C-alpha positions in Angstrom: 37.8 2.0 -10.9 37.6 -0.5 -8.0 34.8 -3.0 -7.7 31.8 -1.4 -6.0 31.5 -4.4 -3.7 34.9 -3.8 -2.1 33.4 -0.7 -0.4 31.3 -1.5 2.7 28.0 0.3 2.1 26.3 -1.8 4.8 26.7 0.8 7.5 25.2 3.5 5.2 22.1 1.4 4.3 18.9 1.4 6.4 16.2 -1.2 6.1 12.5 -1.1 6.9 10.3 -4.2 6.9 6.6 -4.2 6.4 3.8 -6.6 5.3 3.8 -7.6 1.7 0.8 -6.9 -0.5 -1.0 -9.3 -2.8 -2.0 -12.9 -2.5 -0.4 -15.3 0.0 -3.0 -16.6 2.4 -3.1 -16.1 6.1 0.7 -15.8 6.4 0.8 -12.5 4.5 -1.3 -10.8 7.1 1.0 -11.4 10.0 4.6 -11.6 8.7 6.5 -8.5 7.7 8.5 -10.0 4.8 8.7 -7.0 2.5 12.0 -5.1 2.8 12.7 -1.6 1.8 16.4 -0.6 1.5 17.2 3.2 1.8 20.5 4.8 0.9 21.1 8.6 1.1 23.2 9.3 -1.9 24.3 12.9 -0.8 25.4 11.8 2.7 27.5 8.9 1.6 31.1 9.0 2.7 32.1 6.1 0.4 31.3 7.9 -2.9 33.2 10.7 -4.5 31.3 13.8 -5.7 31.7 12.7 -9.3 30.2 9.3 -8.4 27.3 10.9 -6.5 26.6 13.1 -9.6 26.6 10.1 -11.9 24.2 8.2 -9.6 21.9 11.2 -9.3 21.9 11.5 -13.1 21.4 7.8 -14.0 19.2 6.7 -11.1 17.2 9.9 -10.8 13.9 8.2 -11.3 14.6 5.9 -8.3 15.8 8.7 -6.0 13.1 10.7 -4.1 13.1 14.4 -3.3 15.2 14.0 -0.1 18.0 12.3 -2.1 17.3 8.8 -0.9 17.7 5.8 -3.3 15.0 3.2 -2.5 15.0 -0.5 -3.4 12.0 -2.6 -2.5 11.9 -6.4 -2.5 8.9 -8.5 -1.7 9.2 -11.6 -4.0 10.3 -14.0 -1.3 8.4 -15.2 1.8 11.4 -14.7 4.0 12.4 -11.3 5.2 16.1 -12.4 5.2 15.9 -13.5 1.6 14.2 -10.2 0.6 16.9 -8.3 2.4 19.7 -10.2 0.6 17.9 -9.6 -2.7 17.6 -5.9 -1.9 21.4 -5.7 -1.2 22.1 -7.5 -4.5 19.9 -5.2 -6.5 21.4 -2.2 -4.8 25.0 -3.2 -5.7 23.8 -4.0 -9.3 22.2 -0.6 -9.6 25.4 1.2 -8.4 27.5 -0.9 -10.7 25.4 0.0 -13.7 25.3 3.7 -12.8 29.0 3.9 -12.3 30.0 1.9 -15.4 31.1 4.2 -18.2 29.7 3.5 -21.7 32.3 2.9 -24.3 32.5 5.6 -27.0 31.2 4.4 -30.3 33.8 4.4 -33.1 32.4 5.3 -36.5 33.5 2.8 -39.1 33.5 3.0 -42.9 31.9 0.3 -45.0 34.4 -2.1 -46.6 35.2 -1.8 -50.3 33.6 -5.2 -50.8 30.4 -4.3 -49.2 30.2 -1.0 -51.2 30.9 -3.0 -54.4 28.2 -5.5 -53.5 25.6 -2.8 -52.8 26.3 -1.0 -56.1 26.2 -4.2 -58.0 22.8 -5.0 -56.5 21.6 -1.5 -57.5 22.9 -1.9 -61.0 21.2 -5.3 -61.4 17.9 -3.9 -60.2 18.3 -1.0 -62.6 19.0 -3.3 -65.5 16.0 -5.5 -64.6 13.6 -2.5 -64.6 15.1 -1.0 -67.7 14.7 -4.3 -69.6 10.9 -4.4 -68.8 10.3 -1.8 -71.5 7.0 -0.2 -71.1 4.4 1.9 -72.9 6.0 4.4 -75.3 3.1 6.5 -76.5 1.9 10.0 -76.1 -0.8 10.9 -73.7 
C-alpha cells in the first residue's frame, strides 16, 4: 500500500472556521480560530471502494449520517495552526484506519517453561502435604 500522504486529499477537504469556546479573554470573542475539517468519504475519488469500506467501519463514530468525516481543532490561537493540526490529524486517522492488523500467531509454551511451571506446582504440593493436619473423625 502506498503512503496515504502521497495522495493529494487537499482538494477533497473543506474547512470551516468559527469562534473557539472556552476561556481566552477578549481575543476569543472576535477571532475565528477554531477549524473544522470535513471530508466526504463516499464521494472521494482518491480512495478505492475497499478503502472507503474500511474507513466507514473503523471511523464510523467520527462519520456523520451524511457520510462526512469531521475533524475539529481549536487548541491553538492561530487559525492557520489549527488548520495544519486538522490536516495532520486527518492523515493520521486515515493511516490508522487503512493499516491492517497483523494476524496473531498462536505459540506453544517452551519445554523449559512447562517444566518450570510443573516443578513449581510440585513444590507447592509437597509443601502443603508436609504440613500434616488434623486426622480425627468428626
